[in-house]
C-alpha positions as CSV (number, residue, x, y, z in Angstrom):
1,M,0.0,0.0,0.0
2,K,1.3,3.5,-0.9
3,K,1.9,5.7,2.1
4,P,-0.6,8.6,2.2
5,N,1.1,12.0,2.3
6,L,0.0,13.1,5.8
7,P,2.2,14.9,8.4
8,Y,3.5,12.7,11.2
9,L,2.1,9.5,9.6
10,V,4.6,6.7,10.0
11,R,4.5,3.2,8.5
12,K,6.4,0.3,10.1
13,R,6.9,-3.1,8.4
14,G,6.0,-6.1,10.5
15,R,6.4,-9.8,9.7
16,S,3.2,-10.1,7.7
17,K,1.8,-6.6,7.5
18,Y,2.4,-2.9,7.9
19,Y,1.7,-1.0,11.1
20,W,0.7,2.6,11.1
21,Y,1.3,5.3,13.7
22,F,0.9,9.0,14.3
23,E,4.4,10.0,15.6
24,R,5.3,13.5,16.8
25,A,7.8,14.7,19.5
26,G,8.7,11.2,20.5
27,E,5.0,10.2,21.1
28,R,3.7,7.3,19.0
29,I,-0.1,6.7,18.7
30,P,-1.3,3.5,16.9
31,L,-3.6,4.0,13.9
32,P,-5.7,1.6,11.8
33,D,-4.8,1.0,8.1
34,P,-5.4,4.0,5.9
35,D,-8.2,2.2,4.1
36,A,-10.1,1.6,7.3
37,P,-13.4,3.5,7.6
38,D,-12.3,5.3,10.8
39,F,-8.8,6.1,9.7
40,L,-9.2,9.8,9.0
41,E,-11.2,10.3,12.2
42,R,-8.6,8.6,14.3
43,Y,-5.8,10.4,12.6
44,A,-7.4,13.8,13.2
45,A,-8.0,12.8,16.9
46,A,-4.4,11.8,17.3
47,K,-3.3,15.1,15.7
48,R,-5.4,16.9,18.3
49,G,-3.7,14.9,21.1
50,H,-6.8,12.7,21.8
51,I,-6.8,8.9,21.5
52,P,-10.4,7.6,20.8
53,P,-11.3,4.1,21.8
54,A,-10.7,1.5,19.1
55,L,-13.7,0.4,17.2
56,P,-14.9,-3.1,17.7
57,D,-13.9,-5.7,15.0
58,G,-16.2,-6.8,12.3
59,R,-18.9,-5.2,10.2
60,T,-21.6,-5.1,12.9
61,F,-24.1,-2.6,14.3
62,R,-21.9,-2.4,17.4
63,R,-19.0,-1.2,15.3
64,L,-21.2,1.1,13.3
65,I,-22.6,2.7,16.4
66,A,-19.1,3.2,17.8
67,A,-18.1,4.9,14.6
68,Y,-21.2,7.1,14.7
69,R,-20.5,8.2,18.2
70,Q,-17.1,9.4,17.0
71,S,-18.5,11.2,14.0
72,A,-19.5,14.8,13.4
73,R,-23.1,13.7,13.0
74,W,-23.1,12.8,16.7
75,T,-21.1,15.7,18.1
76,R,-23.1,18.4,16.4
77,L,-26.4,17.1,17.9
78,A,-28.1,19.2,20.5
79,P,-27.9,17.7,24.0
80,R,-31.6,16.8,24.2
81,T,-31.5,15.1,20.8
82,R,-28.4,13.2,21.7
83,Q,-30.2,12.0,24.9
84,D,-33.2,10.7,22.8
85,Y,-30.9,9.1,20.2
86,E,-28.8,7.4,22.9
87,K,-31.9,5.4,24.1
88,V,-32.3,4.0,20.7
89,L,-28.6,3.3,20.3
90,L,-28.6,1.2,23.5
91,W,-31.7,-0.6,22.2
92,A,-29.9,-1.3,18.9
93,I,-26.8,-2.7,20.7
94,R,-29.0,-5.0,22.8
95,T,-31.2,-6.3,20.0
96,M,-28.8,-6.4,17.0
97,G,-25.4,-5.4,18.1
98,D,-23.6,-8.3,16.5
99,L,-25.7,-8.4,13.3
100,D,-24.4,-7.1,9.9
101,P,-26.1,-3.7,9.1
102,T,-25.6,-4.3,5.4
103,K,-28.3,-7.0,5.7
104,L,-30.9,-4.5,7.0
105,E,-34.0,-4.2,4.9
106,R,-37.0,-1.9,4.9
107,R,-39.2,-4.7,6.3
108,H,-36.8,-5.0,9.3
109,V,-37.2,-1.3,10.0
110,L,-41.0,-1.5,9.8
111,R,-41.0,-4.5,12.1
112,A,-38.9,-2.7,14.7
113,R,-41.1,0.3,14.5
114,D,-44.3,-1.7,14.9
115,E,-43.0,-3.9,17.7
116,N,-42.5,-0.8,19.7
117,R,-45.7,1.0,18.7
118,D,-47.0,1.1,22.3
119,R,-44.2,3.6,22.9
120,M,-44.9,5.7,19.8
121,R,-42.3,8.4,20.4
122,F,-39.6,5.7,20.9
123,A,-40.8,3.7,17.9
124,N,-40.5,6.8,15.7
125,Y,-37.0,7.5,17.0
126,I,-36.0,3.9,16.0
127,V,-36.9,4.8,12.4
128,Q,-35.0,8.1,12.5
129,V,-31.9,6.7,14.2
130,L,-31.7,3.6,12.0
131,S,-31.8,6.0,9.0
132,V,-28.9,8.0,10.5
133,L,-26.9,4.9,11.1
134,C,-27.5,3.8,7.5
135,E,-26.2,7.1,6.3
136,Q,-23.1,6.6,8.5
137,A,-22.7,3.1,6.9
138,I,-22.9,4.6,3.4
139,D,-20.2,7.1,4.3
140,M,-18.0,4.3,5.6
141,G,-18.4,2.4,2.3
142,W,-20.5,-0.4,3.8
143,M,-23.7,0.3,2.0
144,T,-24.9,2.1,-1.1
145,H,-28.6,2.8,-0.1
146,N,-30.5,3.6,3.0
147,P,-33.4,1.1,3.6
148,A,-34.8,3.2,6.5
149,R,-35.2,6.3,4.4
150,G,-38.8,7.1,3.7
151,V,-40.2,4.7,6.3
152,P,-43.3,6.5,7.6
153,L,-43.5,7.5,11.2
154,L,-46.5,6.4,13.4
155,R,-49.3,8.9,13.8
156,R,-52.0,9.2,16.4
157,E,-55.6,9.4,15.2
158,G,-57.3,12.7,15.5
159,D,-55.4,15.8,16.7
160,G,-52.8,14.0,18.6
161,P,-52.0,14.2,22.3
162,H,-51.1,17.9,22.3
163,K,-53.6,20.7,21.5
164,P,-54.1,24.3,22.6
165,W,-56.0,24.7,25.8
166,P,-59.4,26.4,25.4
167,Q,-59.9,29.6,27.3
168,E,-62.3,28.2,29.8
169,M,-59.8,25.5,30.8
170,L,-57.0,28.1,31.1
171,K,-59.3,30.2,33.4
172,A,-60.2,27.2,35.4
173,Y,-56.6,26.3,35.9
174,A,-55.6,29.8,36.9
175,D,-58.5,29.9,39.4
176,E,-57.4,26.6,40.9
177,A,-53.6,27.2,40.9
178,R,-52.8,30.1,43.2
179,P,-50.2,32.6,42.1
180,G,-46.8,31.7,43.4
181,T,-47.4,27.9,43.4
182,L,-45.3,25.7,41.2
183,A,-48.2,24.6,39.1
184,R,-49.2,28.3,38.4
185,T,-45.6,29.5,37.7
186,V,-45.0,26.7,35.2
187,M,-48.2,27.5,33.3
188,E,-47.4,31.2,33.2
189,L,-43.9,30.7,31.9
190,C,-44.9,28.0,29.3
191,I,-47.6,30.2,27.8
192,G,-45.9,33.5,28.4
193,T,-42.7,32.4,26.6
194,G,-44.0,29.7,24.3
195,Q,-41.1,27.3,25.3
196,R,-40.9,23.6,26.1
197,I,-41.2,22.6,29.7
198,G,-37.5,21.6,29.9
199,D,-36.4,25.0,28.8
200,V,-38.9,26.7,31.2
201,L,-37.5,24.7,34.1
202,A,-33.9,25.8,33.2
203,M,-34.8,29.5,33.1
204,R,-32.8,31.6,35.6
205,W,-33.4,34.9,37.2
206,D,-30.0,36.2,36.0
207,H,-31.0,35.4,32.4
208,I,-33.7,38.2,32.5
209,R,-32.6,41.4,30.7
210,D,-34.3,44.3,29.0
211,G,-37.8,43.2,29.8
212,G,-37.3,39.6,28.5
213,I,-35.3,36.4,29.1
214,E,-32.4,34.9,27.3
215,L,-32.3,31.1,26.7
216,R,-30.8,28.4,24.7
217,Q,-33.2,25.6,23.7
218,A,-32.0,22.2,24.8
219,K,-33.6,20.4,21.9
220,T,-32.4,22.6,19.0
221,G,-29.6,24.6,20.5
222,T,-31.3,27.7,19.3
223,R,-30.5,30.9,21.2
224,L,-33.4,33.2,21.8
225,W,-34.4,36.3,23.6
226,I,-38.1,36.4,24.5
227,P,-39.7,39.7,25.5
228,F,-42.2,39.4,28.3
229,T,-45.8,40.2,27.9
230,P,-47.3,42.5,30.5
231,R,-49.0,39.5,32.2
232,I,-45.8,37.4,32.6
233,A,-43.8,40.5,33.6
234,D,-46.3,41.4,36.4
235,Y,-46.4,37.8,37.5
236,L,-42.6,37.5,37.8
237,D,-42.4,40.9,39.6
238,G,-44.6,39.4,42.4
239,L,-42.7,36.0,42.5
240,P,-40.2,35.4,45.4
241,R,-36.7,34.5,44.2
242,A,-36.2,31.3,46.1
243,G,-33.2,30.0,44.1
244,L,-31.1,30.4,41.0
245,T,-33.9,29.2,38.6
246,I,-37.2,30.9,38.4
247,V,-39.0,27.6,39.1
248,A,-37.5,26.1,42.2
249,D,-38.4,23.8,45.0
250,Q,-38.8,24.8,48.7
251,A,-35.1,24.5,49.2
252,G,-34.4,26.8,46.3
253,R,-33.1,23.9,44.1
254,P,-34.0,23.7,40.3
255,L,-37.2,21.8,39.9
256,R,-37.0,18.6,37.9
257,Y,-39.6,17.6,35.3
258,P,-41.3,14.8,37.4
259,A,-42.0,17.2,40.2
260,A,-43.3,19.8,37.8
261,A,-45.5,17.3,36.0
262,R,-47.0,16.1,39.4
263,A,-47.9,19.6,40.4
264,V,-49.5,20.4,37.1
265,M,-51.4,17.0,37.0
266,S,-52.9,17.6,40.4
267,I,-54.6,20.8,39.0
268,R,-55.5,19.1,35.7
269,K,-57.3,16.4,37.6
270,R,-59.2,18.8,39.8
271,I,-60.5,20.8,36.8
272,G,-61.1,17.9,34.5
273,A,-58.3,18.8,32.1
274,T,-56.4,15.5,31.9
275,G,-57.0,15.6,28.1
276,Y,-54.7,18.7,27.9
277,T,-51.0,18.4,28.3
278,I,-48.1,20.7,29.5
279,H,-46.8,20.7,25.9
280,G,-50.2,21.9,24.9
281,W,-49.3,25.2,26.5
282,R,-46.7,25.7,23.7
283,Y,-49.5,25.1,21.2
284,T,-51.5,27.6,23.2
285,A,-48.8,30.3,22.9
286,A,-48.5,29.8,19.1
287,A,-52.3,29.8,18.7
288,E,-52.6,33.1,20.6
289,L,-49.9,34.6,18.5
290,A,-51.6,33.5,15.3
291,A,-55.0,34.8,16.5
292,A,-53.3,38.2,17.1
293,G,-52.3,38.3,13.4
294,C,-48.6,37.3,13.8
295,S,-46.8,36.0,10.7
296,D,-45.1,32.7,10.6
297,D,-41.7,34.4,11.0
298,E,-42.9,36.3,14.1
299,I,-44.3,33.1,15.7
300,Q,-41.0,31.3,14.9
301,A,-39.1,34.1,16.6
302,I,-40.9,33.3,19.8
303,T,-41.2,29.5,19.7
304,G,-37.8,29.0,18.1
305,H,-39.0,26.3,15.7
306,K,-36.4,25.4,13.1
307,A,-39.0,24.4,10.5
308,L,-41.8,26.7,9.4
309,A,-43.9,23.6,8.8
310,M,-44.1,23.1,12.6
311,V,-45.2,26.7,13.1
312,V,-48.0,26.2,10.6
313,K,-48.9,23.0,12.5
314,Y,-49.1,24.8,15.8
315,A,-50.8,28.0,14.6
316,G,-52.9,26.6,11.8
317,P,-56.2,25.9,13.6
318,S,-56.3,29.2,15.4
319,R,-55.4,31.1,12.2
320,Q,-58.1,29.2,10.3
321,E,-60.7,30.1,13.0
322,A,-59.7,33.8,12.8
323,R,-59.9,33.9,9.1
324,A,-63.2,32.0,9.1
325,R,-64.7,34.5,11.5
326,A,-63.6,37.4,9.3
327,A,-65.0,35.7,6.3
328,Q,-68.4,35.1,7.9
329,A,-68.5,38.7,9.2
330,R,-68.0,40.0,5.7
331,R,-70.6,37.5,4.5
332,S,-73.1,38.9,7.0
333,D,-72.3,42.4,6.1
334,P,-71.2,42.6,2.4
335,N,-70.8,46.3,2.6
336,K,-68.2,46.0,5.4
337,E,-64.7,46.7,4.3
338,A,-62.2,43.8,4.5
């Protein structure tokens, strides 16, 4: 094999093969053969002074996953997405770690999805992560096509589990959850800022500036500054600062999601709102913005959605209702200006 022209790359002849090393300033780091799928990644890591763990032998899902975890695909994921993907990677190692990924067919992906349909979110992540792993295998020269690409995700019938809260439910919740309680503070922040519950629980007092709050979304990595509405500004002005985070337990420690969910569920049960979720408050915020006449870009500036299609999904019903009311008003009074 001809030696690649790379700095500090050294080839040593053994009895039956060549051995490759990264050698600089008297330090020698072993490397795989230059034609190995992970050679360039391990060479770059050695050049940075980092020695990544060697990949498992053989063309298996276990080795593919190890290579994926060393790739830019993995390192550029947002922490929340990486956490969700990791659950599927552990499942894949347990169920097919020693199998050859080049034998994967579309029917196998469909079967894995359907066997986990009782956990719909996890089942859909299986499809997404298998597709990503297949792309990794293509880059490594193991495969030429992606059998997981285009496999449809599972969908719930009807509107799905998340929907905007109707005004009567919001009023009932506010009447039941006194100001200053965890359940009320979570609701005010979720609706007032339009953020996911995880990002709401991470909001800190020292992130407030210029009449709004700075944050970085855990799922997307998007940095946002959200101005406060008068309602949320007034609410926060009257809220005691018990800890570093705005939502904190009695000891001033950041509140974790299970505790927040329990506090909210206790109110939901008392007012008969178990059909409405915490994430539905994010839909509520988008619906209120749409009803106020905000454009997709304006709604996106608050919610932080990467894709405008998600903004349309969140805001669509409220926007349709507002337009329908305007249309019927003109129908009732044809002489009324649009």
